[in-house]
C-alpha positions in Angstrom: 0.1 -0.3 0.0 2.6 2.1 0.8 4.6 1.8 -2.2 1.6 3.1 -4.6 -1.0 5.2 -2.1 -2.2 7.2 -4.7 -3.6 4.2 -7.2 -4.7 2.1 -3.4 -6.1 4.7 -1.8 -9.4 3.2 -2.9 -10.9 -0.5 -3.6 -9.2 -2.0 -6.9 -12.7 -1.8 -8.6 -13.0 1.7 -8.2 -9.7 2.6 -9.6 -10.2 3.6 -13.0 -13.7 5.8 -11.8 -11.3 7.2 -9.3 -8.3 8.2 -11.9 -11.0 9.9 -14.8 -12.2 11.9 -11.4 -8.8 12.4 -10.8 -8.6 13.7 -14.5 -11.4 15.5 -14.4 -10.1 17.6 -11.0 -6.8 18.7 -12.7 -8.5 19.7 -16.0 -10.8 22.3 -14.3 -7.9 23.7 -11.6 -6.3 24.0 -14.5 -9.3 26.3 -16.4 -9.2 27.9 -12.8 -5.9 28.9 -12.9 -5.8 30.3 -16.6 -9.0 32.0 -15.8 -7.9 33.7 -13.4 -4.0 35.1 -14.2 -6.0 35.9 -17.5 -8.3 38.0 -14.9 -5.7 39.5 -13.3 -3.2 40.6 -16.1 -6.4 42.0 -17.8 -7.2 44.6 -14.4 -3.2 44.9 -13.8 -3.2 46.4 -17.8 -6.1 48.3 -16.8 -4.9 49.8 -13.6 -1.5 50.6 -15.7 0.5 48.2 -12.9 1.6 45.3 -16.3 1.9 46.7 -20.0 -1.0 46.2 -22.0 -1.4 43.1 -23.4 -3.7 42.0 -26.3 -7.3 41.4 -24.6 -9.8 39.0 -26.7 -13.2 39.6 -25.4 -14.6 35.9 -26.3 -18.3 37.0 -25.2 -20.5 39.4 -26.4 -22.7 38.8 -23.0 -20.4 38.0 -20.2 -17.5 40.4 -19.3 -15.3 38.1 -17.7 -14.7 35.5 -20.5 -11.6 36.9 -21.7 -8.7 35.3 -23.1 -4.4 37.0 -23.8 -2.7 35.3 -26.0 0.1 36.1 -24.6 0.1 34.6 -21.1 -0.9 32.0 -22.9 2.3 31.3 -24.5 4.1 32.1 -20.8 1.9 29.7 -19.2 2.6 27.4 -22.3 6.7 27.7 -21.4 6.8 27.9 -17.9 5.0 24.4 -18.0 6.9 23.0 -20.2 10.0 24.3 -18.8 8.7 23.2 -15.3 8.1 19.2 -16.8 11.9 19.4 -18.6 13.5 20.4 -15.1 12.0 17.9 -12.7 12.0 15.2 -15.9 9.6 12.6 -13.7 6.3 13.0 -11.8 8.1 11.6 -8.3 10.6 14.7 -8.8 7.7 17.0 -9.2 5.4 15.7 -6.8 8.3 16.0 -4.7 8.9 19.5 -5.2 5.5 20.1 -4.5 5.5 18.6 -1.0 8.2 20.8 0.0 6.7 24.0 -1.2 
């Protein structure tokens, strides 16, 4: 059980449903982070605390739905850099545990 606590956290019959649930939670969390970063940068640029960036409003009805291409590329490059730096999910998990 200690050798792999994530996969052994639940009964074997629930392993795949739990993996699917964890994957869905990860996708939702990543979308929340991206939306939050877009909103913060948009507000910072509006207040003059950040250089002006191109902001694309993706909805004509909802003000908060925006897309900032430059920030999207920065998040992509940071994600790739972190992945290449740690080289394995085990090392990344240790770094996450330390933080």
